[in-house]
Structures are given as C-alpha cells and as structure tokens.
C-alpha positions in Angstrom: -10.9 1.6 4.3 -13.5 1.8 7.1 -10.7 2.4 9.6 -9.4 5.3 7.5 -12.9 6.7 7.2 -13.3 6.5 11.0 -9.9 8.2 11.6 -10.7 11.0 9.2 -14.2 11.6 10.8 -12.8 11.7 14.4 -9.6 13.6 14.0 -9.9 15.9 11.0 -11.8 19.1 10.3 -12.7 20.6 7.0 -9.6 22.2 5.4 -7.1 20.4 7.6 -3.8 19.7 5.7 -2.8 16.1 5.5 0.4 14.6 4.3 0.1 11.6 2.1 2.7 9.6 0.3 3.2 10.5 -3.4 2.8 8.0 -5.0 0.5 6.4 -2.5 -2.7 4.5 -1.8 -5.5 5.9 -4.0 -8.5 5.0 -1.8 -6.8 6.4 1.3 -6.6 9.8 -0.4 -10.2 9.6 -1.5 -11.4 9.0 2.0 -9.4 11.9 3.4 -10.8 14.2 0.7 -14.3 13.0 1.5 -13.9 14.2 5.0 -13.2 17.6 3.7 -9.4 17.7 4.5 -6.8 19.0 2.1 -4.4 16.5 0.6 -0.7 17.4 0.3 1.4 14.9 -1.6 4.8 14.3 -0.1 7.6 12.6 -2.1 8.9 9.2 -1.2 12.5 8.0 -1.5 14.3 4.8 -0.6 13.8 5.6 3.1 10.1 6.4 3.0 8.2 9.7 3.2 10.6 12.7 3.0 9.7 14.7 6.1 11.6 17.8 5.1 9.6 18.1 1.9 6.4 17.7 3.9 7.5 20.6 6.1 8.1 22.8 3.1 4.8 21.9 1.4 2.4 21.9 4.4 4.2 23.0 7.6 0.9 23.1 9.6 -0.3 19.6 8.6 -2.7 18.0 11.0 -1.9 14.4 10.0 0.5 12.2 8.0 -0.7 8.9 6.5 2.2 6.5 5.8 2.8 2.8 5.0 6.2 2.5 6.6 6.5 -1.3 6.7 5.8 -1.7 2.9 5.2 1.5 1.0 2.4 1.2 -1.6 3.1 1.0 -4.4 6.9 1.3 -4.6 7.6 -1.2 -1.9 10.2 0.7 0.2 10.6 0.2 3.9 10.9 3.4 6.0 14.2 3.6 7.7 14.5 3.9 11.5 16.0 7.4 11.3 13.1 8.5 9.0 10.6 7.0 11.5 12.2 8.8 14.4 12.1 12.1 12.4 8.5 11.7 11.6 7.6 10.9 15.2 9.6 14.0 16.4 7.6 16.1 14.0 4.3 14.8 15.3 5.4 15.2 18.9 6.5 18.8 18.3 3.5 19.9 16.4 0.7 17.8 17.9 0.0 16.2 14.6 -1.3 12.6 14.1 0.4 9.8 12.2 -1.7 7.1 10.6 0.4 3.9 10.2 -1.1 1.7 7.5 0.3 -1.8 8.0 -1.5 -3.8 5.4 0.8 -6.7 4.6 4.0 -6.6 6.6 3.5 -10.1 7.9 4.9 -11.3 4.6 8.5 -10.2 5.0 11.1 -12.3 3.2 14.5 -10.8 4.1 16.1 -9.2 7.1 14.5 -8.4 10.4 11.5 -6.0 10.6 12.1 -2.5 11.9 9.9 -1.6 14.9 6.6 -0.1 14.0 5.9 3.6 14.4 3.2 2.6 16.9 5.8 0.6 18.9 8.3 3.5 18.8 5.6 6.1 19.8 6.0 7.4 23.4 3.7 10.4 23.1 0.4 8.8 21.9 0.5 10.3 18.3 0.2 7.2 16.2 -3.0 5.4 15.0 -2.1 1.9 13.7 -4.3 0.4 11.0 -4.3 -3.3 10.1 -6.3 -5.8 8.2 -6.8 -9.5 7.9 -8.0 -9.4 4.3 -4.4 -9.7 3.1 -3.1 -12.3 5.7 -6.2 -14.5 5.6 -8.4 -14.0 2.5 -10.1 -11.0 0.9 -13.6 -12.0 1.7 -12.8 -11.7 5.4 -13.6 -8.1 5.8 -12.1 -7.6 9.2 -9.6 -4.8 10.1 -8.6 -3.2 13.3 -7.3 0.1 14.8 -4.8 0.5 17.6 -5.3 4.0 19.0 -3.6 5.9 21.8 -5.3 5.4 25.2 -6.6 9.0 25.2 -8.6 8.3 22.0 -10.2 4.9 22.9 -13.5 6.3 24.2 -14.1 8.8 21.4 -13.3 6.1 18.8 -15.7 3.7 20.5 -18.4 6.3 20.4 -17.8 7.2 16.8 -17.8 3.5 15.8 -21.0 2.7 17.6 -22.8 5.6 15.8 -21.5 4.4 12.4 -22.3 0.7 12.7 -23.8 -1.6 15.3 -23.5 -4.7 13.2 -19.9 -5.8 13.5 -19.5 -9.5 12.4 -19.4 -11.2 15.8 -19.1 -14.8 14.6 -16.2 -14.0 12.3 -14.4 -12.0 15.0 -14.8 -14.8 17.6 -13.6 -17.4 15.1 -10.6 -15.4 14.1 -9.8 -14.7 17.8 -9.7 -18.4 18.5 -7.7 -19.0 15.4 -5.1 -16.5 16.6 -5.1 -17.6 20.3 -4.5 -21.3 19.4 -1.5 -20.5 17.3 -3.0 -21.3 13.9 -2.6 -17.7 12.6 1.1 -17.7 13.3 1.6 -21.1 11.6 -0.6 -19.9 8.6 1.5 -16.8 8.1 4.8 -18.7 8.3 3.5 -21.2 5.7 2.2 -18.5 3.3 5.3 -16.5 3.6 7.3 -19.5 2.2 4.6 -20.0 -0.5 4.6 -16.3 -1.6 8.4 -16.1 -1.6 8.4 -19.1 -4.0 5.8 -17.4 -6.2 7.7 -14.2 -6.2 10.8 -16.0 -7.4 8.7 -17.7 -10.2 7.3 -14.4 -11.3 10.7 -12.7 -11.5 12.2 -15.6 -13.4 9.3 -15.5 -15.8 9.7 -11.8 -16.4 13.4 -12.3 -17.1 12.5 -15.1 -19.5 9.5 -13.7 -21.3 9.9 -9.9 -21.0 13.7 -9.3 -21.1 14.4 -5.9 -22.6 10.7 -4.9 -22.2 10.1 -4.9 -18.5 12.5 -4.8 -15.5 11.4 -6.1 -12.1 13.4 -6.6 -8.9 12.5 -8.5 -5.7 10.5 -7.0 -3.0 11.4 -7.6 0.7 7.8 -7.4 1.9 4.3 -7.9 0.5 2.6 -9.6 -2.4 3.4 -7.5 -5.4 6.5 -6.3 -7.4 6.8 -3.2 -9.6 7.7 -3.9 -13.2 9.3 -0.9 -14.9 8.7 -0.5 -18.7 12.0 0.0 -20.4 10.3 2.2 -23.1 9.4 5.3 -21.2 7.2 6.6 -24.0 4.6 3.9 -23.2 1.4 4.7 -21.3 1.3 2.2 -18.5 -2.5 2.8 -18.1 -2.9 1.7 -21.8 -0.9 -1.4 -21.1 -3.1 -2.3 -18.1 -6.3 -1.8 -20.1 -5.0 -4.0 -23.0 -3.8 -6.7 -20.6 -7.1 -6.7 -18.8 -8.9 -7.4 -22.1 -6.7 -10.5 -22.4 -7.6 -11.6 -18.9 -4.5 -10.4 -17.1 -4.8 -7.8 -14.3 -1.9 -5.4 -13.6 -2.2 -1.9 -12.2 -0.5 1.1 -13.7 1.9 2.9 -11.4 0.7 6.3 -12.8 -2.7 5.8 -11.1 -1.2 6.2 -7.7 0.8 9.5 -8.3 -0.4 13.0 -7.4 2.5 15.2 -8.5 5.3 12.6 -8.6 6.8 12.1 -12.0 7.5 8.4 -12.4 8.7 6.2 -15.2 5.9 4.0 -16.6 5.5 0.9 -14.5 3.1 -1.9 -13.6 2.1 -3.4 -10.2 2.2 -7.2 -10.6 0.7 -9.3 -7.8 2.1 -12.8 -7.3 0.3 -14.2 -4.3 -2.7 -15.6 -6.2 -0.8 -16.8 -9.3 0.4 -20.3 -9.5 3.7 -21.0 -11.4 1.9 -23.1 -14.0 -0.3 -20.1 -14.9 2.6 -17.6 -15.3 3.8 -18.2 -18.8 0.4 -17.7 -20.4 -0.1 -14.5 -18.4 3.3 -13.1 -19.2 2.9 -13.7 -22.9 -0.4 -11.9 -22.8 1.3 -9.0 -21.0 4.1 -8.9 -23.6 1.5 -8.6 -26.3 -0.2 -5.8 -24.4 3.0 -3.9 -24.0 3.8 -4.2 -27.7 0.3 -3.1 -28.6 0.7 0.0 -26.4 3.9 1.1 -28.1 2.8 0.4 -31.6 3.3 3.6 -33.7 0.1 5.4 -34.6 -0.7 6.0 -38.2 -0.8 9.7 -39.1 -3.7 10.9 -41.2 -4.3 14.2 -42.9 -7.4 15.9 -44.1 
C-alpha cells in the first residue's frame, strides 16, 4: 500500500486517468483516488485486463495498474499476448504500468510467464512486491523496482515521506534471502498451501455441494466460491459468516462496474485441514440464512 501511495504521488497529477482492473484491488483504487487521479475500471477476462476496452473507456490514460501473475480477486494469469499488448500501449503513449505482484511465489501448476517488468524494454513498468504474503503479515516490508530513470526521484520522494525504514528487519531478511533460506521457505510453503487448497476444495464438495462451486487456483492463497443461487447477496453471507467466526470476502466488494455472479473469496493458507469442517458448516448456515425468504407485512 505504501508503494502504491508513493507511485501515485510521484507519477500522477490531479485528474489523470488511470486504468484499474474491474473487479480489482479495493485499496489500490482508494490510494489512486486519494492522489486526485481519475479511476477507470477496465474489464478482466481469462487473459487479464482487456486492453481494447481500456482504450475505448480512457484512451489518454496516464497509468495502468494490473496484477498479471495472479489477478485479484478472480485469480486469472495474464497471457503473454495480453502482456505484450499492454506494453505496446505503454510504449506508444508514454503511459506507466504498475505491476502488482503480491503472491506469485506460490504457483502450483505450469511454468510462470515472464513478468511485465522482465519483458519491458522501454522503462515503462514499476514492479511492486511484498514479503507480507511470502513470510508473515506482521513483516511490513515491501519493495519497488523502478526504471533507472526514476530511481533518484523515487529516492527523494521516499526520503521526504519517511526516514524510519525498519533497518534491522531489512538486514535480517536480506541475510535470510542471501543464505538460501527464503527459497527453501517458499518451496516448502508452496507444498503446504497446495495441500491446504486441495483440502478446502474437497471440503466444499463434501459440505457445500449444490450451494457453492469452487475450482482450483493455479497461484496464490485464495479460491473463489461461486454461489449457485444468484439471488443471494454475497455481502450478507460474509456478514453472517463473520458473526459465526468465519471470515470470507464478498466478490461484489471488489467490482466497480463489472456485473458478477455472487461469490466469496476463501483463503486457505492459514486454515489447517482439521479446522475446515467446522468452518464450512458455519458457512453453509450463513448461506442458507442469506437466502431465507423474507416475510411480507402489510399495514
């Protein structure tokens, strides 16, 4: 979040149009709006952000914010042709691309596609990453990889904003990476999370058959569960589940103009298989409560 705030402050002016994925990361949109820029939601399909739609909706966009390795929340991976199309647009117009790579270390199938930053030959991509997902949430360390031409201006903006970067944590993490522990950690956790994803999907099939449909994700730490009854309010389900101690996120929260079926984001990284059945039964009750018919009253 701090990285996104810094990018917006350095590269955007008030009123600048910015493409964002629709649906997409809610906090990222809020930070761009706070900088005074104008948000333009661009649809996402199975290949990622639809560049042609972006050109129709805001042809003079100054920036595009995307999560190509693992779209949030739908989970798609941006295809190589779509990545090249987005880069060609940025090169042609002088726009910036912010690549939000928040959890691609946890990829379970196939080989990863090269990052936008790795494909960029014209210095138009700002790459944003975090260790809060790969290590643990309390480790509030993220990073930016910016084109060489922007290094000094970003350093200056960063120094004005905050002189108190956590030096001890950075030095410890740097040694953890340099000695190979980080690579071993991500390999081990990738296997753990793949196992937990399988357990969650099996539990959904067992406890929520006919109520919720969920499919595997290739990357990341959550799956989307689609409510089979499309009349249900997914936000109402999330509120009811939370009262029972189960945290899921409604898919509708992340949409701007996109019309989506009701769905729930279900994280599996922190849930042990032994805890799943109780949580899924509580979720089933929450779904049934949300679709309970309302009594009609008259005066």
